[in-house]
N, C-alpha and C positions, 0 to 999 in steps of 0.2 A: 582133615582124611577125607579121602573117598575111595569107595569101595562098590562092585556091583554086587548085589544079591539078590537070588532068584526067591522068590513066595510063589507058590502055587504055580510052578513053571512060567512066572513072568519074572523077566530081570529089569530090577530096578536099579538105576544109581542111585546111591547115595551118599550122602556127605554130613558129616560131622564137626565140629569147631565149637569156640566156646559160644558162639550164638544160640546153639543147639538146647543149651539148658535155658537160657532165658525166654527162647520161642517157646519151648515143653510150657514152663509154668505159666508163661502169659495166656498159652493157650488153653492149658487144663486149671491151672489155679494150683498144679501139684508139683514138686520139687525132683527134677530126673533122677539123682542120684539116689534120692529116698525111693524111689520105685523101682530103682534098677536093684537096688537092694533086697527090696520086696520080694522081685522076681526070683533073684537068685538063692533066696532061702528056701523057696519054696517047694524042691525036691527034696529038704530034709525035713519036711512036715510029715505027719500021718498021711496015710492016705486020705480018709475021711474029712481033714480039712484040705488036700489038697482039690477033692471034688467039688467043695464050696465057694472056695478060690479061685476057680480056673476061668470063670468068665471075666472077672474084674482084672486078673493080670493078662490073658490077650488081650484084653481092651487095651492095657497099659500098652503093650507090646507093640500093638498096632499101632498106637498112636506115636510112639516114640520112631518107627519105622517111617509113619508119613511125614512126621517132620523132617526127618533127615532125609527123604525124598523130595520134598518141597523143596529141602535148600539147596540139593544137588541141581536141580531141573524142575522149574515149578510145572512145566509144561507135561510131565511125566501124568499127574494126576489133576483132576478138578476139585473134588471135594473129598472130604475124609468118607461121606456115605457110599460114592461113585467107587472110592479104593476097593471099600470093602466089598462091592457086589462083583468086583473083578476078581476077587478071590473066590476060588471053587474048590480048592481041597488045603488047609491050613495046615494038614498034618502027613500031607502024602510025602513030602521031607520037609524034617525039623530042625534041620540044620543053620536054616534063617534066622533060628530064635537066638542061639548064640551070638551069630554074625550079626545080629542088630544091636547086642548089647555091648559086645567087644569095639562095634563101631562107634557107639555112645558115649564110652567111657574114654576111647582112643586121647582125646584131648587132656583129659585130667590125668590118666594112667602114663603115658607116655611122662608127663614133668615128674609124678610122683617115681617112675624108674631112673630118672636121670638122676634124681636127687639122690636116691641111695645109691647110686654107682659112684658117687663123690665121695 
């Protein structure tokens, strides 16, 4: 699945497929779905725990986005560090956060929806 997502006033073409979760694990040593679940539970935590986790969760989100950007068209970014340097305002518009999570889970969630409809 492909989608254009705007992060900090810059539009990125992103792609999510079965490859995304394997690339994420290869690059980070972490499981994509576990990290997305952790991100999803963030808003349910008490504020004091949210503050302590914000940096880690933001890093996870940005790594997920970066991998999907590379998958769609690697010429959009050179390195993860340069991708981060191009971001001026992460929270100017936070719609990108949900869009990244939805796109990352699309290859899996579509299969679940299809199976539950049968």
